[in-house]
Structure formats: structure tokens, C-alpha cells
Phi, psi and omega in degrees: 000134179268168182305318178288331170296315177298306175311319174298314183296318179303322179296320178301313184303311184303312185295319178291328172291317179297335179275333180277338180235064187293343185277352182260134177298148187300326186289330177289316180286331171298309178306311180304312178294317178297313179298316179298318187295320182292335177293342176256012179318309184261018181294130180288328179256123187267342190304323184256009180308303182306319180294313186292329178286318177298319177295319182294313181283322175303310177302311183300317177299318182303319185277337176277337186281000000 
């Protein structure tokens, strides 16, 4: 997966989370996604990064809501 594909998939994850958690401000969702994504910055295998980011942020949002 190239960088642009990963960025596109991360943007899709962000939009899905915004729809799933409409009570959470968009900027908080965006910040959470960016922070989670950065934790995988040096991951050697990139294919599952968007999935892992989505799961991590979803879990955080469920516990924060």
C-alpha cells in the first residue's frame, strides 16, 4: 500500500467515526485519528494501519462517550 492509499483509507476511517459518533466534535475525532495514526508511523507493515487506527479510536470514543 502506498502513502496516498493509506491516507485515503485513514480519511475514510475518520469519516466513518464522525458518523458513528455524531456527539463528539469533529476536531476531537480528527485529532484522535491523527494521534493514533502517528503511533504506527514506523510500522514496517502498513496494510493494516487504517484498520488498527479505526479500532483504537473507536474504542477510545466509546469509553469517552
